[in-house]
C-alpha positions as CSV (number, residue, x, y, z in Angstrom):
1,M,32.0,-2.5,-9.4
2,S,30.3,-5.5,-8.3
3,S,27.0,-5.4,-5.9
4,E,29.0,-6.2,-2.9
5,N,31.9,-3.5,-3.6
6,F,28.7,-0.6,-4.5
7,S,26.9,-2.0,-0.5
8,Q,30.5,-1.4,1.1
9,N,30.9,1.8,-0.7
10,L,27.8,3.0,0.0
11,K,27.5,2.1,3.5
12,K,31.2,4.0,3.9
13,H,29.4,7.2,2.6
14,M,26.6,7.3,5.0
15,Q,28.5,6.7,7.8
16,T,30.6,9.7,6.6
17,L,27.3,11.9,5.1
18,L,27.7,15.5,4.6
19,I,24.6,18.0,4.0
20,R,26.1,20.5,1.6
21,K,23.2,22.6,0.7
22,S,19.2,22.0,1.9
23,N,16.3,24.3,2.4
24,I,14.6,21.4,4.7
25,P,14.8,21.9,8.2
26,Y,17.5,21.2,10.3
27,H,15.3,18.5,12.3
28,N,13.9,16.9,9.2
29,Q,16.8,16.4,7.8
30,N,18.3,14.3,10.5
31,N,14.7,12.1,10.6
32,I,15.5,12.0,6.8
33,V,18.8,10.5,7.3
34,D,17.2,8.1,10.0
35,I,14.7,7.0,7.5
36,I,17.2,6.3,4.8
37,T,19.8,4.7,6.8
38,G,17.1,2.5,8.8
39,V,15.6,1.2,5.3
40,L,19.5,0.3,3.9
41,D,20.0,-1.2,7.1
42,K,16.5,-3.2,6.4
43,Y,17.4,-4.4,3.1
44,T,21.2,-5.4,3.4
45,D,22.2,-8.7,3.7
46,A,24.2,-9.5,7.0
47,N,25.7,-12.4,5.4
48,T,26.8,-10.6,1.6
49,N,26.5,-7.0,3.0
50,A,24.9,-6.3,-0.3
51,I,21.8,-4.2,-0.7
52,Q,18.4,-4.9,-2.5
53,V,18.4,-1.6,-3.8
54,E,15.4,-1.8,-5.6
55,N,13.3,-2.7,-2.6
56,A,15.2,0.1,-0.5
57,I,14.4,2.7,-3.1
58,K,10.8,2.0,-3.2
59,N,10.6,1.9,0.4
60,I,12.4,5.1,1.4
61,K,10.8,6.8,-1.5
62,E,7.4,5.6,0.0
63,I,8.1,6.3,3.9
64,L,9.4,10.2,2.7
65,D,5.9,10.6,0.7
66,R,3.8,9.2,3.6
67,T,5.8,11.5,6.4
68,F,6.4,14.6,4.3
69,G,4.0,14.6,1.7
70,T,4.5,13.7,-2.1
71,G,7.0,14.9,-4.9
72,W,10.4,12.8,-3.3
73,I,12.8,11.5,-5.8
74,C,15.0,8.6,-4.7
75,L,18.3,7.3,-6.3
76,I,20.8,5.0,-5.3
77,G,23.7,4.8,-7.5
78,E,26.3,6.0,-9.4
79,S,27.0,7.6,-12.6
80,F,23.9,9.0,-13.2
81,S,22.3,12.5,-13.9
82,F,18.7,14.3,-14.4
83,N,17.5,17.5,-14.5
84,I,14.6,18.9,-12.7
85,S,13.2,22.2,-13.8
86,A,10.0,24.5,-12.4
87,K,8.4,27.2,-13.1
88,V,7.1,29.6,-9.7
89,G,3.5,29.6,-9.3
90,A,3.1,26.5,-11.4
């Protein structure tokens, strides 16, 4: 998928955002969505509609860490997976 198609597809999905499950308070969820969409707008070229993905990811993580505490993981893209595990009390 080209960079331009990826950017258009991402913007389309952000306009119909659906949070399926979260343990984050509702008002914080809205703030997080606002942060993400604002950063994506900031790093989207108006002429080509291409997103500077690396800069956007870095900026989103920095803002979320500063606003809500450290530990945020920010991923933008497709065809990736990861696994995080933790022990209670560790």
